[in-house]
N, C-alpha and C positions, 0 to 999 in steps of 0.2 A: 246073399249076393245077387242071385237071379231076380229077387224081388226089387232090389235097388235098380238093377239094369232095366227091368220092365217099367218101373216108375219113371226113370230118367227118359226112356224112349217115349213114354206117353206124354210127359211134360214137353219134350222136344217137339213132338207132333202138334201139340196144342199151340206152342209158340210159332210154329211155321204156318199155321192156318191162314193168317192174313197175307203172308208172302205168296201163297198160292191163289187165294181168293181175291186179293187186292180190294178194290171198292165194289166188288160184285156180290152175288147172292150167297156165296159160300161164307164170306166174312160175316154177312148179316145173320146167317144161320148159326155161325159160331157164337156171336154175341147173345142171341136168343137162348142157345143151349147153356151158355155160362150162367145167365140169369136164372134159368129154370133149375140148374144144378144147385144153386144156393137154396132155392125153394124146396127142392126134393131132399137135400141134405138136412135142412133144418126141420122139415116134417118128419124125417127119419129119426131124428133125435127124440121126437115125441112118440111116434108109432113104434119104431123098432127097439128103442132102448128104454122107454118108460112105459110102454104099453097103452098109450093114449091115442085113440083114433080121433083125428080132427078133420071135419069137413068144412072148416072155416079158414083154411090157410090162405085161400085167394082173397078173402076179405082183408086180411092184414097186408097182403101184397098190394091191394088197392088203397088201403089207408095210407101206407107209405108213399105210394105213387101220387095220390091226390094231395097229400100234405106237401110233398116236394114240388109238385107241379103248380099248385096254387101259390105257394110262397115265391116261386121263381117267375111265373107268368103274370101274376096279378100285383105282386109287391116288389118285384125286382131283386129278390134275395138271391145271393150267389149259390150255385150248386153245392159248393163246399160247406155252406151253412145249412142248406136245405136237406142235404143228405143225412147228417146226424139228427136233424129235426124230424125227418120222416121216421127214422128208426126209433126215436124217443117217443113220438106220438103213438106209433104202433105198439110199443112196449107198454105204455101207460094204459091204453085201451085194453090190451091183453090182460093186464093186471086187474082192471076193473071187471072184466068178463070172467077171468079165471078164478078169482076168490070165491064167488058164489057158485060157479058151475062145478067146481071140484067137490062141492058138498053132495053132489049127485053121483051116481055110479052107473056103470054099464051102459045100457041103451039110452038111459035118460041123459047122460052126459053127451052122447053122440047127438041126441035130439037138440040139445042146447047149442051145440056147434053149428048144426044145420040151420037152426033158427037165426043165429047170429049172422051167418052167411047171407041168408035171405034178407034180413033187415039191412045189412050193409049194402047189398045190391040195390035195394029200393032207395036208399039214401043217395047212392052214387047217381041213380037215374033221375032223382027228383029235386035234389038240392040245387039252388041257383048257383052257389059258389063252385060247384063241380062242373057246371055247364050242362047238367041234366043229360038227356038222351043224345044231345048233339056232341057231348064230350068236351074236354078242355083242350083248347088249341093254344099254340104259341109258346109251348114250353121250350126254353132254349137249351142248347148243348152247353156243357160246362165252361167253354171258353175257346179261344182261337186255336189252342193246341189240340182240341178234341173234336174238331168239326168233321174230320174224315172218319170213315168206318174203321180203317186200320188203326188209327190212334185210339178210337173209342173201344175197339176190341181189347187193346192192351190195358186200358183203364179198367174195363170190366173184368178182365182176367186177374188183375191185381186184387180187386175187391173180392172176387170169387175165391181166390187162393187164400186170402185172409179169413174169409168166412169158413171155408173148409178146415183151415188150420185150427180155428177156435173149436169147431165141432169135434174134430179128431182129438184135440187136447182134452176136452171134457170126457169123451168116451174112454180114453186111456188113463184117466185120472181116478183117484179114489171115489170121486163123485160119480163117475161113470159106472163103477162097480155098484154103488148104492142104487143108482137108477135101475140097473138091471135086476138088482135084488127086489126092488119095488115092483118091477114088471113081472117077475117070476112068482113072487109070493109077498104080497103087501103086509100080511099079518106077521110073517117072520121078520121082515125088514123093520117093522115097528118094534118087535121084541129085541132086535139088535140095537135099538136106540135111534133109528132114523125116523124122522117125521115125514111121512109120505106126502102130506098136504103141502108142506113148504117146498119140497123137491119138485113136485108137480107144477106148482105155481112158477117156480124159478125157470124150469125148462119150457113151460108154455110161453112165458114172457120172452125168454131168449130166442126161441124159435120165431116168435112174432116180430121181434126186433130185426132178425135176419131177413124175414119176409118183407118188412118195411124197407129195409136197405135195398133189397132186390127190386122193389117197386120203384124206388127213386131212380136207380140206375136205368131201369127199363124205359120209363116215360121220358127221361132226358135224352135217351137214344132215339126213340120214335118221334119225340117232340109233340106228343099227343096222348091224352088219356081218355078212355071210353069205358063205360060200365061193362061192356062185353069182355073186356080184358081180365075182369076180376070177378066173374059171376060163379054161380054154383058149379057149372060144368068144368070150370078151370080147377076148382077144388077137387072134383072127382078125378080129373086128369092127373093131378098131383098125387092123389091117393093111389091111383093105378101105377104111376111111375115108380113109387116106392115099393109097391108090391111086386111089380114086374122085375125090378133089379134085385130086390131082396131086402125086406125090412130087417133091421138089426145087423146089417153088414156095413162096413165102412164105405166101400166103393159101390155098393149095389145101386143106390139111388142115382148116382152119376151114370152108371151103365144103363139104368132104366130110362133116363132122359135121352140118351143116344138112341136106344132101340125105338122108343116111342116117337121120337122126332123123325127117324128114318121111315117108320110106317106112315106117319102123317104126310111126309113129303111124297112118298110113293103113291098114296091114295088121295092127294090133295084135290083131285078133280071129282072124287066120289065121296062126298061128305056123308051121305047116308050109310054107305058101305063101311066107311071108316068108323062111324059111331057103333055100328053093329059089330065090327071086328074088335073094337075096344071093349065092348061089353062081353063078348065071348072070351077075350083074353083074360079079363078079370075073373070070370067064372072058372076058367081052366086053371089059372094060377092058384086061386084060393082052394080049389078042390084037389088038384093033382100036383102042383108045384108050389106049396106054401112058402118054401124057402126062397123063391124067386128064380130067375134065370141065370144069375151070375154064378151061383154055387155049382150047378151042373156044368157050366162052361169051364169053371176052374178044374173040376174033376176031369173033364175032357183034356185040358191042357196037361194035367198030371199024367194021364195015360200016354200022352205024346212025349213025356219026358221033361216038360216045363213045369216048374213049381212056383207059381206067383206068390205064394205066401198065405198063411192061415188067416191073416187079417182081411183078405179079400173075400173069403168064403165062409168064415166061421159064423155061426148063428149069433154069437154074442159080440162079434166085432173085435175080439181080442186076438 
């Protein structure tokens, strides 16, 4: 009962953000956090539930963004067609990358993802169709109904809720159990009849589809795409976000997005200090709090007599 109350209060707070921020910076921040919550949640499906570390998530974010931006800005395609196209292109490229990359293991697989991220960044910066280093300008908003920040916030919220719903449904389904079995012991999962390669490819493609979806939503909001939005450091930020909130927890990545965005806003005038702090945070989390910050926060709530529910803090997300 308390879990439902807390979830309801959280959703109510999210719905009220534009009423407080209106057309100001708070609403802009809310849209950005919703987009990055999709990215973090989809990456968590890879990292937390399948045990696959990817440093290429920003590349698929960018592939979706540029696909949608190019279709809309250069060819006049409607946002409502460019959005699924962005997701589809990101998914197809992920399939092409995933099939050979999952033949490798451990550090070699991580190196493949890093290499793909660097290759994608180079292409974003040098291809004429992407606008190169100057970026892609003139990306339109979806239509007259979504020209304001408030209306675009609710559009982004609807897409983010749909994406999170898909992720949670998978986690709590028999497929989610299989993914966690592969994460914990791939050999035993194979002995139980699961094909780890097929499951890994499916999750990698799905996570990339959601990243492409987020990319489309993002560039149609800012009306501009630039390689710096999708570079290697953004992938590292997403990795830190998932680790910060708690990999393998349902709501940990969303919590990580909020915490990291607050830190970024507080230190926005101190870029060097912010990068140093992010690096130190990553070291501290990996060494001292590998479960992330959400689980200790939940335990603190429990001591205060509030029980948000096992799904928030459990290492398996169940």
